[in-house]
N, C-alpha and C positions, 0 to 999 in steps of 0.2 A: 615572939617574933624577933628575928635577927636583923639588926641594922647593918646596912652595907652601902657602899658608895654606889651612885647611880651610873657610873661609867667604869669601863675597863673590866679586868678580870674578876674584880670583887663581886660583880653581879652573877658571874657564871655559876658558882656553886649553888646559889639560891635557885636559879632557873632550872638547873639540872636536877637538883634535889626535889623541886616542886613540880617537875614536868608532868607527872601523872595526875597530880591534883589540878593543875591548870587545864590540861586536856579534859579531865573529868568534868570540870565545870563548863568548859566551852562546848562539849559534846551535847549538852542539854539544849542547845539552840534549836529553833524550828528549822525544818528543811522540807523541801518539796517531796511529798510521799514518804517523809521520814527516811530519805535516802542517805542522809549524813555524809555528803560528798566532800569530806575534809580530812586532812592529815596534818600532823605537827612534827616539827624537827627542832631539836635544840642545836643551835649553831653559834658557838662562841658565847657571847654574852646576850644572845637573843633567842626567842622562840619564833620560828617561822610557820606561817599558815600556808598550806598548799591545797589546791583543788584535787580531789580524787576523781579523775575523769572517767574511771571505770564505773562510777555511780551516776554519771550524767544520763538523764533520760534521752531516749532516741528522738523524742518530739521536741527536745530543747535544743534546737538547731544551732543557735548562737551561744549557748552556754549561759544565757541570762538567768534562768532559774537556779542553776548550779551556783552562780556567783552571788545571787541574793542569799542563798543558803550559807555560803561561805562568809558573807558579810555578817550574817547573824552570829556565826561562830566567832568571828573576830570581836564582836561586841562582848560575847561571853568571855573570851580570853582577856579582854581589857578589864572586865569586872573582876575576874579572878585575880589579876595583878593588883587591883585596888584592895582586894580582900587580904593581900599580904602586907598592905600598908605602904604601897608605892603608887605613884602616878605612872601610868603606862606611856611609853614613848613609841608611837606607831609610825612606821614607814611603809607606805603603799608602794609596791614595786611594779615597774612597767614591764610589758612584754606579754606574750600569749599565755593565757591560763593553761595550766598543765605542763608547761615547759619551764616554769620558774615559780618561786614562791609568790603568793599574792601579797603578803604583808609580813613585816618583821616587827616584833614587839620586844622592846627592852624595858628594863626598870628605869624609871625616872626618879625624881626626888621622893624622899619619904614623906608620906602624908596620910593621916588617918582617914578611914572611910567616913562619909557623911551619913546622917541619919537616913536620908533617901536611899543611898546606895546600900545600906544595911537591909532596908526593907526589900529592895529588889533582889539582893542576894538570897534572902530568906525565901523569896518566891520562886527561885530557880527550880527546886525539886518538883513543885506542883504545877508549874506553868505547862499548858498543853493546848493543842489545837482542839477546839470544842465543836463537835459535829452533832451533839445531842441538843434537845431543846433547852432554852434559857429559862430562868425564872421570869415571871411577869414583873414589870416595874422598870423604872429608869435606872441609869447608872448613878453611882455616887456623885453628889454635887461637886462640880469643879473638875471632875476627872478628865473630861474631854479636853479642857483647856490645857491641863498638865500633859496629856498625851501629845497634843499638838506642839507644846514646847519641847518635848523629847524628840519628836521627829525633826523639828527645826534645828535643834542642837547638832543633829547628825547630817545636816545638809539636805533634808527631805521636807516634804509638807504632807500633813494629814488633814484632809478636809472632810467634814461631815456632809453627807448627801441627804438633805431634808426630804420628807415625803412630798411628792408632787411630780411635775412633769419630768424633771431630771432623773428621779429615781425610777419612774416608770420606763423611761428610755433605757436606762441602765439595765433594769430587770429584763426587758425585752432582748437587748443585745446579749446578755449573759445566757438567756434561755436559748437563743438561736445558735450561739457558739457552742453551747453544751450539746445540743442535739447533733450538730455537725460532727463534733469530736467523739460523741458516743458511737457514731457509725464508723469512725476511723479505726481500722484494724491495728495500726501502730499504737494508738492511744489506748485501746482496749487491752492490748498485750501488756503495755506498761502497767496499767492498773492491776491486771491479774498478777503480774510479777511482784508488785509491791504491796499487795493486800493479802492478809493472812487469816486463816481460821483460828478458832479459840485454842486448839491444841498445838499450834505452831510454836516451835522454840526460837523463832527468828528474833534477833535483837535489833532489827531495822524494819522499815515498812510500816504499814498501817494495820494495827491489830483489830480483831473482830469487835472488841468493845468500843471502838472509836468510830464505827460507821453503822448506819441502819441497813437492815436486810431488804427494805423496800422504800420507794420514794414516799415523801410526805403526802398525805391525802388532802391536806389543806394547802391552798396557794402559799408559796413561800417567796419572800424577797431574796433575790440572788440565789437561784436554784443551785443545789449542791451537786458536786461530781458524784456519779454513781460508782462507788467502790465495790459494791456487791456483785454487780453484773449477773443477777439472777441466780447466784450460787447458794443463797440462803445462809451466808456466813455471818452477816452482821448482827450485832447484839444491841446496838444503841437504839433507843426509841426514835421514831421518825417525826412525830408531830409535837407541837408545842406552840407557845406564844411567839409572835414575830420578834426578832431582836430589836431592842430599842434604838440602836444606832447602826447605821450603815455608813462606811467611810471609805475613802480612797487614799492610798499612799502614793505620792508621785514625786519625781525628781526633776530638776531643771532640764537635764538631758537624758539620753538613753545609751550611755557608754558603759564600758566595764566598770569604770569608777563610780558611775551613778548606781549601778547594780550593787556594788559593795556598800555604798552609802545607804541604799534602801534596806539592805539586810541588817545593817547596824541599827538603823532607825527602827525597823520592825521589832527586833529583839528587845531593844531598850523600852519601847512603849508597851510591848506585851508583858514585860516584867513589871512595869509600873502598874498596869491593869491587874495582873495576877495578884499583886500585893494587896489589892482590894477585892479579890475574888471576882474579878471581871475577866472573862476569857473571850477569845476571838475565833470565829469561824472564818478561815482564810479561803478566799476564792481566787484561784490562779488560772483555772482552766481557760477562760476567754482571753487572758492576757498572753497565752502562749503563741498566739498568732499575731505577727506585727501589724497586719491590716486591722484586726479587731482592736488592738491597742490604740491605733490611730482613730478609729471610729469612736471608741470610748472617750479618748481625750477630747475629740471635737464635740461629742454629744454632751459631755459634762462641762465643756468650756474650761478645761484644765490648762494652766500655763506651764505645762511640763508633761513628762511621760508617765502614765500610770504604771505602777510596778506591783501593786497588791490591792485587792478589794477585801474589806473586812466587815463582818457583822459582829458587833460587840454586845455582850449581855452578861448578866450576873448568874453564877452557878456556885452553890455551896459544896459541891462535890468535885473531887479531882481524882483522875486516874492517869497518872503520868505514863507516857509512852516509853517503851524500852529503848535503850541505847546500847551500842556496841561497847565492849570494855575499853577503858581509857588506854590500857597498855597496847591494844591493837591499833591505836590511832597514832602512835608515836614512832616515827622512823628513826633508825640509828644515825 
């Protein structure tokens, strides 16, 4: 590892030389439908993160889901800088997404990775959104508390929704929103565009092994989005034990900055979980509608805006989802 000053031109060769590595690690972040809506630019002594608005979903009217995805990539970029032996210095940039960089990351002081960071880095290759059944049994002891600490460190809150009236209300709202969106031609077109059969060479989107061909036959908490649409493409099993933990990730407000914070918190806690072979089924469909987000906020009594619903469980198998080549993500 090369030592360098944290300021000025001394950092430029390190970032330029490591740009493909940094983008390669950041690209493993979760994104809505695995759209990977991000690009990176080496600019002087910094790497800039930009939104790729060509990959924004048409149903994502305000760009919220795109920016949550970009926030996740930003956390991946920060972790990549840590793996080089430096503290990242992050500057969030104001202005409309798509017309300017979202964030600028520079090398800060030299500092070795912590043991926790090394575990999270090792989990990057196998972390994935889990749409198959989980194993029966609880999460590892103390993990939920650590995930909540991770969310809090990024300016968000993760709250577990215990079985009972609140979870029943949430399940009903998710089911109602899902049925409405399943009938929406725009939503169906997006799913069809971003879900692929087993022979597809696509390096983005949701592959056949990651979704079932038919809905679960047993009642499920937080019904999943139908990625198959009756095409018979899905390979994942549909039925299994209910997930042991249902949680909501929320932020104090509902601004672009909150969405970026939510994405960073999401990726951080998902890596923490994956380090212990715990994965998440992410439920974003009901949150695409601002009115439904408000209803869920009020129904759960959340002191903030819900940004992601998660079902967490243990799985000892991992099938990482493909990503676009790092070289394709770096702008000159």
